[in-house]
C-alpha positions in Angstrom: 0.0 -13.7 -8.9 0.0 -15.8 -5.8 3.0 -18.0 -5.2 2.9 -21.2 -3.1 5.8 -21.3 -0.6 6.8 -24.8 0.4 8.7 -25.6 3.6 12.4 -25.9 3.0 14.1 -29.0 4.2 17.0 -28.3 6.6 19.8 -30.5 8.0 17.6 -30.8 11.1 14.8 -32.3 9.0 17.0 -35.0 7.4 17.2 -38.2 9.5 20.4 -39.8 10.5 21.5 -42.2 7.8 24.4 -44.5 8.9 26.8 -45.6 6.3 25.3 -49.1 6.3 22.0 -47.8 5.1 21.9 -47.6 1.3 19.3 -45.5 -0.4 17.5 -47.4 -3.1 18.5 -50.7 -1.5 17.9 -53.7 -3.7 14.6 -55.5 -3.2 16.2 -58.8 -2.1 18.5 -57.0 0.4 15.6 -55.0 1.8 13.6 -58.2 2.4 16.6 -59.8 4.1 17.3 -56.7 6.2 13.7 -56.5 7.4 13.6 -60.2 8.4 17.0 -60.1 10.1 16.2 -56.8 11.9 13.7 -58.7 14.0 16.4 -60.8 15.7 14.9 -63.9 17.4 11.2 -64.8 17.3 9.1 -63.5 20.2 8.9 -65.8 23.3 6.9 -69.0 23.3 3.7 -69.1 25.3 1.1 -71.8 25.9 -2.4 -71.3 24.4 -5.6 -73.3 24.7 -6.7 -74.5 21.3 -9.5 -72.0 21.3 -6.9 -69.2 21.6 -4.2 -70.5 19.3 -5.6 -69.6 15.9 -3.3 -67.4 14.0 -0.3 -68.0 16.2 2.8 -70.0 15.0 4.0 -73.3 16.4 7.1 -72.8 18.6 7.9 -76.5 18.6 7.0 -79.4 16.4 3.5 -80.9 16.7 4.1 -84.5 17.6 1.3 -87.1 17.9 0.3 -87.9 21.4 -1.6 -91.0 20.2 -2.0 -93.3 17.3 -4.5 -92.0 14.7 -6.9 -93.7 14.6 -6.3 -94.9 18.1 -7.9 -98.3 17.3 -9.2 -100.2 14.2 -12.4 -98.4 13.1 -15.1 -98.9 10.5 -14.8 -96.5 7.6 -18.5 -97.1 6.5 -21.9 -98.0 7.9 -22.6 -101.7 7.4 -21.6 -104.9 9.1 -18.3 -106.0 10.6 -17.7 -109.5 9.2 -15.3 -112.3 10.0 -14.3 -114.5 7.1 -15.5 -114.7 3.5 -19.3 -115.2 4.1 -22.1 -115.8 4.1 -22.3 -114.8 7.8 -24.6 -115.5 10.7 -25.8 -112.2 12.1 -25.1 -111.6 15.7 -27.4 -109.6 17.9 -26.7 -106.0 18.9 -24.5 -103.6 17.0 -21.5 -101.4 17.5 -21.8 -97.6 17.4 -19.2 -94.8 17.4 -18.2 -94.2 21.0 -18.9 -97.7 22.2 -16.3 -99.6 24.1 -14.7 -102.5 22.1 -17.0 -105.6 22.1 -16.1 -109.2 22.5 -14.5 -111.1 19.7 -16.4 -111.8 16.4 -16.3 -115.5 15.6 -15.4 -116.7 12.1 -18.5 -116.8 9.9 -20.4 -114.2 11.9 -21.3 -110.5 11.4 -22.6 -107.6 13.5 -24.0 -104.2 12.4 -21.4 -101.4 12.8 -21.5 -97.6 12.3 -18.9 -95.4 10.8 -16.2 -94.6 13.3 -17.1 -97.5 15.6 -14.3 -99.7 17.0 -13.9 -102.9 15.0 -14.6 -106.0 17.1 -11.6 -108.3 17.5 -11.6 -111.1 14.9 -13.4 -108.9 12.2 -11.7 -109.1 8.9 -13.5 -106.4 6.9 -16.6 -104.2 6.8 -19.4 -105.0 4.4 -21.3 -101.8 3.4 -25.0 -101.7 3.8 -25.6 -101.3 0.1 -23.5 -104.4 -0.6 -25.2 -106.9 1.7 -28.6 -108.3 2.7 -30.4 -111.4 3.9 -32.7 -113.8 2.0 -36.4 -114.1 2.6 -35.9 -117.7 3.8 -33.4 -116.7 6.5 -33.1 -113.1 7.7 -30.4 -114.2 10.2 -27.9 -114.9 7.5 -26.0 -112.1 5.8 -25.0 -112.4 2.1 -22.9 -110.1 0.0 -24.7 -108.8 -3.1 -21.6 -108.0 -5.2 -19.7 -110.5 -7.3 -16.9 -110.7 -4.8 -17.1 -110.5 -1.1 -15.2 -107.8 0.9 -11.4 -108.3 0.8 -9.6 -108.5 4.1 -9.3 -104.9 5.4 -11.9 -103.5 3.1 -13.5 -100.3 4.6 -11.4 -100.6 7.7 -9.2 -97.8 9.0 -6.4 -99.6 10.8 -4.9 -98.3 14.0 -2.1 -95.8 13.2 -3.1 -95.5 9.6 -2.5 -91.7 9.7 0.3 -91.6 12.3 1.8 -93.3 15.2 2.4 -91.9 18.7 5.5 -89.7 18.6 5.4 -89.0 14.9 6.1 -85.4 13.9 3.0 -84.1 12.3 4.0 -80.5 11.6 7.3 -78.6 12.1 7.9 -75.6 14.3 7.2 -72.4 12.3 3.9 -73.6 11.0 1.0 -71.1 11.2 -1.9 -72.4 13.3 -4.9 -72.5 10.9 -8.3 -74.1 11.5 -7.1 -77.3 10.0 -4.0 -77.3 12.3 -6.3 -76.9 15.3 -8.4 -79.9 14.1 -5.3 -82.0 13.7 -3.9 -81.0 17.1 -7.2 -81.9 18.7 -7.3 -85.3 17.0 -3.7 -85.9 18.1 -4.6 -85.4 21.7 -3.7 -81.7 22.4 -5.6 -79.4 24.7 -3.0 -76.6 24.5 -0.3 -75.6 22.0 3.1 -74.0 22.5 3.2 -71.1 20.2 5.1 -67.8 19.7 3.5 -64.6 21.0 2.1 -62.7 18.1 3.8 -59.3 17.5 1.6 -56.3 18.2 1.1 -53.7 15.5 -0.2 -50.2 15.6 -1.3 -48.7 12.2 -1.0 -44.9 11.7 -2.9 -43.7 8.6 -1.4 -40.3 7.6 -3.0 -37.7 5.3 -5.5 -34.8 5.6 -6.9 -35.7 2.2 -8.3 -39.0 3.2 -12.0 -39.6 3.7 -13.5 -42.6 5.6 -17.0 -42.6 4.0 -18.9 -41.2 1.1 -17.8 -40.3 -2.4 -14.5 -38.5 -3.1 -15.0 -34.8 -3.5 -13.3 -31.4 -3.3 -9.8 -32.9 -3.8 -10.2 -35.5 -1.1 -10.1 -39.3 -1.7 -11.3 -42.4 0.1 -8.9 -44.1 2.4 -8.3 -47.6 1.0 -5.5 -48.7 3.3 -7.4 -48.3 6.6 -9.7 -51.2 5.6 -7.1 -53.1 3.6 -4.0 -53.3 5.8 -5.3 -54.6 9.2 -6.5 -57.9 7.9 -3.4 -58.3 5.9 -1.2 -57.7 8.9 -3.3 -60.1 11.1 -2.9 -62.8 8.5 0.8 -62.1 8.5 0.9 -63.1 12.1 0.3 -59.8 14.0 -2.2 -58.6 16.5 -3.3 -55.1 15.4 -3.9 -53.3 18.7 -4.7 -49.8 17.2 -5.6 -48.0 14.1 -5.2 -44.2 14.3 -5.6 -41.4 11.8 -2.9 -38.8 12.1 -3.0 -35.3 10.6 -0.3 -33.9 8.3 1.4 -32.3 11.3 4.9 -33.2 12.4 4.1 -32.7 16.1 1.1 -35.0 16.0 3.1 -37.6 14.1 6.0 -37.4 16.5 3.7 -37.8 19.5 2.1 -40.9 17.9 5.5 -42.5 17.3 6.7 -41.8 20.9 3.5 -43.0 22.6 3.1 -46.3 20.7 4.0 -49.4 22.7 3.5 -51.8 19.8 6.3 -54.1 18.6 5.9 -52.7 15.1 4.4 -49.3 14.0 3.2 -49.3 10.4 2.6 -45.9 8.8 1.0 -45.1 5.4 2.1 -42.1 3.4 4.6 -39.3 4.1 7.6 -41.4 3.1 8.8 -39.3 0.2 10.0 -35.7 0.2 6.8 -33.7 -0.5 5.8 -30.5 1.3 3.8 -32.5 4.0 5.9 -35.6 4.1 7.0 -35.4 7.7 7.9 -39.0 8.5 11.7 -38.6 8.1 11.7 -35.5 10.3 9.6 -37.2 13.0 11.8 -40.2 13.0 14.9 -38.1 13.5 13.3 -36.2 16.4 12.2 -39.5 17.9 15.7 -40.8 17.9 15.0 -43.5 15.4 17.7 -45.3 13.3 17.0 -45.9 9.6 17.7 -49.5 8.4 16.1 -49.1 4.9 15.5 -45.8 3.3 13.8 -46.5 -0.1 14.0 -49.7 -2.1 14.7 -50.2 -5.8 11.3 -51.7 -6.5 8.2 -50.5 -8.5 5.7 -49.8 -7.2 6.6 -48.9 -3.6 10.0 -47.2 -4.1 9.8 -44.7 -1.2 9.3 -47.3 1.6 11.4 -47.4 4.8 12.3 -49.4 7.8 13.5 -47.9 11.1 14.4 -49.0 14.6 12.6 -46.9 17.2 13.7 -46.3 20.7 12.8 -49.2 23.0 9.9 -49.2 25.4 10.5 -48.3 29.1 10.7 -52.1 29.7 13.4 -52.3 27.1 11.3 -54.1 24.5 12.6 -53.3 20.9 10.2 -51.4 18.5 10.4 -51.0 14.8 8.6 -48.9 12.2 7.6 -49.8 8.6 6.8 -46.7 6.6 4.6 -47.6 3.6 3.9 -45.3 0.6 0.5 -43.8 0.5 -0.6 -45.2 -2.9 -2.5 -48.4 -2.4 -0.7 -50.9 -4.6 2.6 -49.3 -3.6 1.7 -49.8 0.0 0.9 -53.5 -0.6 4.3 -53.8 -2.3 5.9 -52.3 0.8 4.0 -54.5 3.1 5.2 -57.6 1.3 8.8 -56.3 1.0 9.3 -55.1 4.6 6.3 -55.8 7.0 5.6 -59.4 6.1 9.2 -60.6 6.5 9.6 -58.6 9.8 6.4 -59.9 11.3 7.1 -63.4 10.1 10.4 -63.6 11.9 8.9 -62.1 15.1 6.0 -64.6 14.9 8.4 -67.5 14.3 6.9 -68.3 10.9 8.6 -70.0 8.0 7.6 -68.6 4.6 7.7 -71.0 1.7 8.7 -69.7 -1.7 6.4 -70.3 -4.6 7.8 -70.4 -8.1 5.8 -70.8 -11.3 6.3 -70.3 -15.0 5.6 -67.0 -16.8 2.7 -67.6 -19.2 3.6 -64.4 -21.1 6.2 -61.7 -21.1 6.5 -60.0 -17.8 7.8 -56.5 -18.6 10.3 -55.1 -16.1 11.8 -51.8 -15.0 15.2 -51.0 -16.5 16.9 -50.9 -13.1 14.5 -51.9 -10.4 12.6 -55.0 -9.3 8.9 -54.9 -10.3 6.0 -56.4 -8.4 3.4 -57.3 -10.9 -0.2 -58.5 -10.1 -0.7 -61.9 -11.8 -3.3 -64.6 -12.0 -2.2 -68.2 -11.7 -3.5 -70.7 -14.2 -2.1 -74.3 -14.5 1.0 -73.3 -12.5 1.7 -70.3 -14.8 1.6 -66.6 -14.1 -0.5 -64.4 -16.3 0.1 -60.6 -16.0 -2.9 -58.5 -15.2 -3.7 -54.9 -16.1 -4.5 -52.0 -13.7 -1.1 -52.3 -12.1 -0.3 -48.7 -11.4 0.9 -47.7 -7.9 -2.4 -46.0 -7.0 -4.6 -48.9 -8.3 -6.0 -52.0 -6.6 -8.3 -53.3 -9.4 -5.6 -55.6 -10.8 -4.6 -56.9 -7.3 -8.3 -57.6 -6.5 -8.3 -60.1 -9.4 -4.8 -61.4 -8.8 -3.5 -64.5 -7.0 -0.3 -62.7 -6.0 2.5 -60.4 -7.0 5.2 -61.7 -9.4 8.7 -60.7 -8.6 10.0 -59.4 -11.9 13.8 -58.6 -12.0 15.2 -55.6 -13.8 14.7 -56.0 -17.5 11.7 -58.3 -17.3 11.2 -62.0 -18.0 10.4 -63.9 -21.2 7.5 -66.4 -21.5 8.5 -69.7 -20.0 10.9 -68.2 -17.4 10.6 -69.1 -13.8 9.2 -66.4 -11.5 8.6 -66.1 -7.8 5.0 -65.2 -6.8 4.3 -63.5 -3.4 1.1 -64.3 -1.6 -0.8 -61.3 0.0 -1.7 -62.7 3.4 -5.4 -63.4 3.6 -6.0 -62.3 0.0 -7.1 -65.8 -1.1 -8.7 -68.5 1.1 
């Protein structure tokens, strides 16, 4: 009978665990540890609007002008002065035209949406609400029971903001809408935090990158899944590498990386080919979190790597290899760490449990949920190796030990980039 001999762990294999590191750290403490381990956000840099997407504002966005900068027409029609009827004036005002001369009482001039309102105009009469008679096409009449009230269909100067108003606080992620607002407010460049760099190491000889699973091997789900999640969490992913189940190869990859944060998948437990703890010890790393009391994702870890030659700190987030467990680890450790480095503020979302959210007896549970009318509905297919439930989910509910009854308040974590 053949016997399988597994490598025996030795004292040399076990990483240094300072007294401050607790195995099975609570989920809340692990999140706080990850965020605090980043220290201060990365330095501020100036970026052109075309290069600022995905960064984080390092200072408040204040308006450099009134918005709108002048009284403008909100509709196509006529700028009118007084209650009407109105004598039509020649010409017209288009968007982009310089302000025209004053509009006399009882007169009107054609105007386009976005065009500056002539001085003296009291309202805008929409095209569909006005017209002239056959007897006199130079006289404009309103076709509705009442004429346009003063200010109707006019966007007054400063309606949205005044020069110097704070539009967005520091810590806001720069989205396409933020870029549009910054441009409208007069900005050509934004002061943002440098995005942290991330290198992703996908570990495991059993992983395939194409085709159907066969002969004991499975498809790699995390290689496609994690990079966009990390980018949407504020990082620049500068490398994605597959590393064999070999301690030497893993150690070389850890030592050679120059990323601010190294993220690994798999090898965090104590199996026969789980070499991450050993590689961290040999690389001189210091463990900050070594397993978390959370399901799924229990065997996750956070370590401080040796700095770069330039003295820049480096950190490592070790994620479990099971897909949903890896996402749980990402939200527990990687997202808070990257958020602090990127200078982001992360709002907390709390909703009501629509049904019972069953919990683990001792550990926090992260449960895929759908959100409906501000309530969280638990979804099936929530095992650590599954992604089907998460694909249908709006986020992961944070269920404390023992679970939650219907009607209880529950925090829901967003998966960065999971929903538009």
